[in-house]
N, C-alpha and C positions, 0 to 999 in steps of 0.2 A: 517183409517180402520183397524180392528183387523185381523191380518194374520191368516189363517187357517193352522193347522198342521195335518199331518198324523204321528202317532207314529208307528214306525216299530220295531217289536220284533222278532228276529230270535230265534228258539228254536229247541232242539233235545232231546227227550227222558226224559223230566222232566215236565210232565203235572201238578203236584202239585205246583212246583215252578212257572210255567207259570201262573197258576191261582192266586197265591199270587201276582205276578207282575201285572196282569191285575186288581186285586182289588185295588192295590196302584194307578195305572194309572187312574182308575175310580174316585179316590178321588182328582185328580188334578183339581184345581180351575182355569178353563180357558173356555171361552165360545164357542170356535170353534176348535174342533179336532175330529178325528176318529182314529181307530187302525187297523193295518194290522199285523197279526201274520203269520210269514213265517216258516212253519214246514219243517225242513231240513231232510225229510225222516225218521222221528221217527219210530222205530219198532212198537210202539203203537201210531197210529195217534192221534194228539192232538185235532182235530176238534170236535169229540164227547164230549170231556171233556169241551170244550169251549161253545158249543152251548147249553148244558144242563143247563147253568146258564143264568140269566137275567142280562144284562149290561145296564148301564145308557147311555153309549156312543156307537156308532156303532163299532162293532168288526167283521172283516172279517178274515178268515183263508185261506191261500193259501199253497200249498204243492208242494215239488219237491223231486226227488230222491236225496239221500244224496250226497251233493257236497261241504259242508263246510259252515261256517257262513257267509263268504263274499258273496258267491253265494245266500244265503238265504236273506241277506240284499238287494242285487240287485233285487231279486224277489219281496220283499216287496215294494221297491221303485218303481218298474215298475207298481205295482198295486195301488200305492198311488194316491189320488186325491187332497191332500192338497198342498197349495202353498209352504209350508216348510215341510221338513222331520225331525223328531226327533227320533234318534236311541237310544235304550237302549237294555237290555238283560233280559232273563227270570229269572236271579238270582239277579235282581235289583228292587228297590222300589223307584220310584220318589217321591219327596216331593210335597206337594200341590201346591207350587208356581213354579214348574219346568218349565212349558211352558211359564208362564208369565215372568220368568227370561230370557228365550230365546227371547221372543217377544221384551223385552226391549233392548237386545243386537242388534237384527236386526234393530231396530229403530235408532241405532247410525249411524251418517253419515259415509259413506264408508264401512259399514258392512252389507248392505242389502243383498248382494250376497256372503257373507263370509262364511267360515267354522268355526263354533263356538263350543267350547268345554265347558262343564259344570264341576261342582265339584263333586267328588266322596267321599262319606263318608263310611268308613269301618264299617261294621255292626257285625263283629264277632271278637271282640278284645281278646276273650279267646282262640281262635283257633290260635295256634302259627304259623302253616304253612300258613294259610290264611293271617295272619297279616304280615308275612315276604313277601308274594307275593304282598300284598297291598303296603308295604313300598318300595319294589323294583320299582313298577310303579310310586309311589309318587316321588322317587328319580329321575327316568328318566325324568318325566315331569318337575321337578324343574330345571334339567340341560338343557334339550332341549328347554324349554320355558323361560330361564333366561332373555334373552334380548327381544325376541318377540316370540309369539306362533309358534311352528313348529311341535308339536306332540300332538295328543289327542287319547285316546282309544275309540273304537266305542260303548262302553256301556253307554256313555253319550255324544252325539254328535248331532248337528243340522245343517242343511244346506238348502239353497234354492233348491227346488226339481229340477227345470230345470237346474240349474247350476251343480248339482250333476250328472245329466244325461249327460250333455255336457262334463263333465270331464271324463266320462267313467265308473263311479261307482267304486266299489272295484275290485281289481284283484283277481278273484276266482281261479287262478292257483297257487297262492303263498302259500296257506295253511292257517291254522286257526290262526297262530301267527305271521304274518308279514304283512297282508293286510292293517292294520291300518297305519303303518309307511309308507308303499309304497304309499297309497292313499294320506296321508298328504304331502309326498315329491313331488308327481306328481301334487297335487293341487298347491303347492307353485311354482313349476317349470313352471306352466302355467300362472304365474303372478297374481294368485288369493290371496285374503286377508284371514287371519285367525284372530280370536278374541276369547276372553274368556267371559264366563257368570258365574261368581261365585255364582250368585243367583239361577242358575239352578242346583239343587242338586239331586243326586240319592244315595241311600244306597245300597251298594254291599255286598251280603251275599253268598259267595262261599266257603263252608267248604272243607278243604283239609287234607287228611292223608299225612304222610311223603312220601309214595310211589307216591301218586297223585301229590304232590308238585314237586318231582324229575322229573316225567314225564312231568309236565307242563314246568319246566325250560329247560328240554331237547328239547321240542318242540319250545321254544323261541329261542334256539340256531339254530335249523333248519330254523325257519322263518327268523331270522336275516340274515342268510347266503343267503337265497333266495332273501331277500330284497336287500342286498348289490350287488348281482349279477345283479339285474335289475336296480339299481340306484347307480352306482359307484361314482357319483359326488353329492350324496344327501347332503343336508344341515340339515338333521334331527337329527344330533347329532354326537358326537365324537366316532364313531364306525368304525374300531377298535380304542380304546381309549388309552390315556396315562395311565401309571400305577396309577397316582393319582386319575383318574376317578374311578378305581376299588377299590382303598383304601377307598375313600369317600363312595362308594356304600356299602362296607362291614361294615363300621363303622356308617352308617346312622342310624341304630336302636339304637345304643348307644347314639347318639346325641338326638334322638327324644323320646326314651323310658326311657333310663337311667337304672342304677342298674343292677341286675342280669338278669332281663327280657331282657334288651337291649343287654347284652352279649350273652344270648341264641339266640336271634333273629339274631345277627350278625353271630353266628355259622351257622344258617340256610342260611344266605346270602352267606357264603362260599360254603355250599352245592349247593346252586343255581348256583353259577358260575362254579363249577365243572361239574354239569349236563349240563349247558349251553354250556360249552366248548366241552363236548362230542357230543352234538347236532351239533355244528359247524363242528367238525371233521367228523362226520358221513355224513352230507350233503355235505361237501367238497369232500369227497371220492366218493359219488354218482355222484356229478357234473363232476368230472374228468372221471368217468366211462362212 
């Protein structure tokens, strides 16, 4: 029997990007799915933008006071009716075979109730800061998932709906840049399986100025500090890590991109780690206070 999916899309203040995401979701070739958009208190509510268009698949918009993307995902999951949840983000565009890729993974023995992560394609290769951000996540996934999956980002993630609810959903108190790692760590700590679906692909297009990149990396430092405070025995990766971990992170663009471009992107990786460290220190001081 074909499993039914509910696609959950958290959003905040980006109605045009959300509509582009919904148009891509609508092109997904899969016979049984619907969509829940979770508006995280956007200043300009997204529902009027959504309902004025005609959609081939059922689309429902729910709204909450601004509480972060983790809380918005939980709200969307609460409203979902599908047997499985497929999470993405308003700056992503799923490929046509996205849900079929997930369905194939869930049909694998022992993965019916697993947490499954798909592949993420970088859609803005000319945006240096967005590329550096993508390469950083790409490096972390390669390290954390080297032997077996332990970490996925929530812009391309699928899970059995009831299992998600039983696990408690995302921790909406940790902030916008740590709830994914905390959820994955808690999922594994509960003895649950994780798997990968490389055929389930989304394109990620999140433009970043240098200032936005620095703020993003600072927030990653804040989120990682909160994550470690909640899960001191986590197996989700070498954090804090040996020096070699950071050396490989910084040089990752030179290995993947090469040439002057790789050197420039490695420079941005250094900037990212300075900003990340400032986030760690700031949150550590707050924690002690």
